[in-house]
Each structure stands twice: as structure tokens, then as C-alpha cells.
Short mmCIF file of the C-alpha atoms (twelve columns), coordinates in Angstrom:
data_MODEL
# 
_entry.id   MODEL 
# 
loop_
_atom_site.group_PDB 
_atom_site.id 
_atom_site.type_symbol 
_atom_site.label_atom_id 
_atom_site.label_alt_id 
_atom_site.label_comp_id 
_atom_site.label_asym_id 
_atom_site.label_seq_id 
_atom_site.Cartn_x 
_atom_site.Cartn_y 
_atom_site.Cartn_z 
_atom_site.pdbx_PDB_model_num 
ATOM 1   C CA . MET A 1   -2.626 -1.267  14.767  1 
ATOM 2   C CA . SER A 2   -3.918 -3.307  11.834  1 
ATOM 3   C CA . ALA A 3   -2.523 -5.449  9.042   1 
ATOM 4   C CA . ARG A 4   -2.481 -3.905  5.572   1 
ATOM 5   C CA . ARG A 5   -0.997 -6.681  3.479   1 
ATOM 6   C CA . VAL A 6   0.409  -10.199 3.816   1 
ATOM 7   C CA . VAL A 7   3.089  -11.352 1.352   1 
ATOM 8   C CA . PRO A 8   4.404  -14.923 1.212   1 
ATOM 9   C CA . ILE A 9   8.160  -15.223 0.677   1 
ATOM 10  C CA . ILE A 10  9.440  -17.933 -1.625  1 
ATOM 11  C CA . ARG A 11  13.103 -18.847 -1.203  1 
ATOM 12  C CA . SER A 12  14.609 -19.424 -4.621  1 
ATOM 13  C CA . GLU A 13  17.850 -19.207 -6.539  1 
ATOM 14  C CA . ALA A 14  15.783 -19.156 -9.755  1 
ATOM 15  C CA . ALA A 15  14.363 -15.617 -9.694  1 
ATOM 16  C CA . GLN A 16  13.990 -15.267 -13.464 1 
ATOM 17  C CA . GLU A 17  12.204 -18.599 -13.743 1 
ATOM 18  C CA . SER A 18  9.942  -17.649 -10.828 1 
ATOM 19  C CA . ARG A 19  9.121  -14.288 -12.460 1 
ATOM 20  C CA . GLU A 20  8.195  -16.109 -15.676 1 
ATOM 21  C CA . PHE A 21  6.133  -18.768 -13.879 1 
ATOM 22  C CA . TYR A 22  4.146  -16.310 -11.758 1 
ATOM 23  C CA . GLY A 23  3.755  -14.127 -14.853 1 
ATOM 24  C CA . LEU A 24  1.639  -16.954 -16.237 1 
ATOM 25  C CA . LEU A 25  -0.706 -16.310 -13.306 1 
ATOM 26  C CA . GLY A 26  -0.918 -12.556 -13.914 1 
ATOM 27  C CA . PHE A 27  1.889  -11.274 -11.684 1 
ATOM 28  C CA . GLU A 28  4.339  -8.552  -12.769 1 
ATOM 29  C CA . GLU A 29  7.591  -7.402  -11.177 1 
ATOM 30  C CA . VAL A 30  6.971  -4.394  -8.909  1 
ATOM 31  C CA . MET A 31  10.290 -4.313  -6.999  1 
ATOM 32  C CA . ASN A 32  13.709 -5.902  -7.441  1 
ATOM 33  C CA . HIS A 33  16.723 -5.379  -5.153  1 
ATOM 34  C CA . GLY A 34  18.661 -8.325  -6.574  1 
ATOM 35  C CA . TRP A 35  18.299 -10.495 -3.467  1 
ATOM 36  C CA . ILE A 36  14.527 -9.920  -3.202  1 
ATOM 37  C CA . MET A 37  11.994 -9.430  -5.969  1 
ATOM 38  C CA . THR A 38  8.313  -8.702  -5.410  1 
ATOM 39  C CA . LEU A 39  5.701  -9.639  -7.965  1 
ATOM 40  C CA . GLY A 40  2.253  -8.070  -7.856  1 
ATOM 41  C CA . SER A 41  -1.081 -8.235  -9.599  1 
ATOM 42  C CA . PRO A 42  -1.883 -5.126  -11.651 1 
ATOM 43  C CA . ALA A 43  -5.584 -5.750  -10.971 1 
ATOM 44  C CA . ALA A 44  -5.155 -6.121  -7.181  1 
ATOM 45  C CA . PRO A 45  -1.936 -4.368  -6.055  1 
ATOM 46  C CA . ALA A 46  -2.023 -5.898  -2.553  1 
ATOM 47  C CA . ALA A 47  -1.864 -9.403  -4.089  1 
ATOM 48  C CA . GLN A 48  1.881  -10.010 -4.013  1 
ATOM 49  C CA . ILE A 49  4.562  -12.691 -3.776  1 
ATOM 50  C CA . SER A 50  8.205  -12.066 -2.891  1 
ATOM 51  C CA . VAL A 51  11.002 -14.249 -4.245  1 
ATOM 52  C CA . MET A 52  14.184 -14.105 -2.150  1 
ATOM 53  C CA . THR A 53  17.584 -15.764 -2.276  1 
ATOM 54  C CA . GLU A 54  18.369 -14.710 1.299   1 
ATOM 55  C CA . ASP A 55  17.765 -11.589 3.341   1 
ATOM 56  C CA . ALA A 56  20.743 -9.301  2.706   1 
ATOM 57  C CA . THR A 57  20.382 -7.307  5.938   1 
ATOM 58  C CA . ALA A 58  19.136 -9.824  8.501   1 
ATOM 59  C CA . PRO A 59  20.488 -13.015 10.086  1 
ATOM 60  C CA . VAL A 60  17.690 -15.231 8.724   1 
ATOM 61  C CA . THR A 61  15.342 -15.331 5.757   1 
ATOM 62  C CA . PRO A 62  11.721 -14.745 6.756   1 
ATOM 63  C CA . ASP A 63  8.860  -16.978 5.658   1 
ATOM 64  C CA . ILE A 64  6.231  -14.260 5.339   1 
ATOM 65  C CA . SER A 65  5.919  -10.469 5.453   1 
ATOM 66  C CA . VAL A 66  3.102  -8.665  7.220   1 
ATOM 67  C CA . GLU A 67  2.769  -4.951  6.531   1 
ATOM 68  C CA . VAL A 68  1.094  -3.098  9.391   1 
ATOM 69  C CA . ASP A 69  -0.001 0.507   9.770   1 
ATOM 70  C CA . ASP A 70  2.068  0.994   12.967  1 
ATOM 71  C CA . VAL A 71  5.183  -1.180  13.215  1 
ATOM 72  C CA . ASP A 72  6.221  0.379   16.532  1 
ATOM 73  C CA . ALA A 73  2.906  -0.647  18.121  1 
ATOM 74  C CA . ALA A 74  3.260  -4.138  16.648  1 
ATOM 75  C CA . TYR A 75  6.800  -4.402  18.026  1 
ATOM 76  C CA . ALA A 76  5.638  -3.340  21.501  1 
ATOM 77  C CA . ALA A 77  2.774  -5.864  21.447  1 
ATOM 78  C CA . VAL A 78  5.010  -8.712  20.274  1 
ATOM 79  C CA . ARG A 79  7.704  -7.931  22.862  1 
ATOM 80  C CA . ALA A 80  5.095  -7.759  25.622  1 
ATOM 81  C CA . SER A 81  3.807  -11.190 24.583  1 
ATOM 82  C CA . GLY A 82  7.237  -12.742 25.120  1 
ATOM 83  C CA . ALA A 83  7.561  -13.926 21.508  1 
ATOM 84  C CA . GLU A 84  11.114 -14.354 20.201  1 
ATOM 85  C CA . ILE A 85  12.417 -11.313 18.342  1 
ATOM 86  C CA . VAL A 86  14.719 -12.730 15.645  1 
ATOM 87  C CA . HIS A 87  15.814 -9.373  14.153  1 
ATOM 88  C CA . PRO A 88  15.426 -6.079  16.042  1 
ATOM 89  C CA . LEU A 89  13.276 -3.156  14.970  1 
ATOM 90  C CA . ARG A 90  15.195 -0.920  12.556  1 
ATOM 91  C CA . ASP A 91  14.878 1.345   9.538   1 
ATOM 92  C CA . GLU A 92  16.132 -0.163  6.292   1 
ATOM 93  C CA . GLU A 93  17.746 1.846   3.488   1 
ATOM 94  C CA . TRP A 94  15.022 0.893   0.994   1 
ATOM 95  C CA . GLY A 95  12.282 2.686   2.929   1 
ATOM 96  C CA . VAL A 96  10.806 0.271   5.450   1 
ATOM 97  C CA . ARG A 97  10.916 -0.008  9.227   1 
ATOM 98  C CA . ARG A 98  10.826 -3.660  10.245  1 
ATOM 99  C CA . PHE A 99  11.562 -6.443  12.687  1 
ATOM 100 C CA . PHE A 100 11.392 -10.245 12.584  1 
ATOM 101 C CA . VAL A 101 9.531  -12.385 15.102  1 
ATOM 102 C CA . ARG A 102 9.184  -16.169 15.366  1 
ATOM 103 C CA . ASP A 103 5.578  -17.394 15.379  1 
ATOM 104 C CA . PRO A 104 4.432  -20.356 17.528  1 
ATOM 105 C CA . SER A 105 5.084  -22.815 14.665  1 
ATOM 106 C CA . GLY A 106 8.676  -21.618 14.268  1 
ATOM 107 C CA . ARG A 107 8.108  -19.542 11.130  1 
ATOM 108 C CA . VAL A 108 9.876  -16.192 10.896  1 
ATOM 109 C CA . VAL A 109 7.574  -13.237 10.238  1 
ATOM 110 C CA . ASN A 110 8.923  -9.978  8.781   1 
ATOM 111 C CA . VAL A 111 6.708  -7.243  10.274  1 
ATOM 112 C CA . LEU A 112 7.053  -3.899  8.515   1 
ATOM 113 C CA . SER A 113 5.710  -0.454  7.717   1 
ATOM 114 C CA . HIS A 114 6.815  1.786   4.893   1 
ATOM 115 C CA . LEU A 115 8.569  4.975   5.970   1 
# 
């Protein structure tokens, strides 16, 4: 199992303003579900930032997303380590399989793979 992409999540009620600000730095909107918007660099598609009001399908809002090539293997490794699972492994309607885990500093990590 390996990491493919890491995306910081910025909590904000000012999505439009954030889109405009990060546009000044070369980011463009690549996904928008209303409660989460992802901005990416056309020159480097893996360079992304997500802007989120709150997670619409989970009990907490994550601090960071880590896309892995095998989310089931990541889930098994994290569970075996004894780390706190904040949101169980599940398939989401927008095409990802994900879970949340709390890192040692208390941050919530959204670990996912695309279906």
C-alpha cells in the first residue's frame, strides 16, 4: 500500500472567496459538492487543496486527506496499530471508499481510495 496524494483541508464558510484567493496562486476548481470544493493545479494535477464547510457524511471534519492505492490494506494496518478510528471504512456515493483515523497529534486524517 502506498500514498498517491495528500490534500490539506481548509475549513471555511467563504468558499467563493477561497476559490478566488487560491486562483491567484494558479488553482482551479476541479470538484464541488457544495459542502466540499477541491481546487487543483492544471500544471500538476496532484497539487490540490480542499475547502470544506463540514463533512456532510461523517461525524467530524477531517484536517487532511491521504489517497492511497489500497484503502482496505491501510484500514487493516491502522486498526492493527490501535489508532483511533473516527469514522468507519465505507463507500461514499461520490465514488470513494474511505475512513477517518486520528493521528498521534489529534488531527483527523481522511484515508481514501477512488472506486
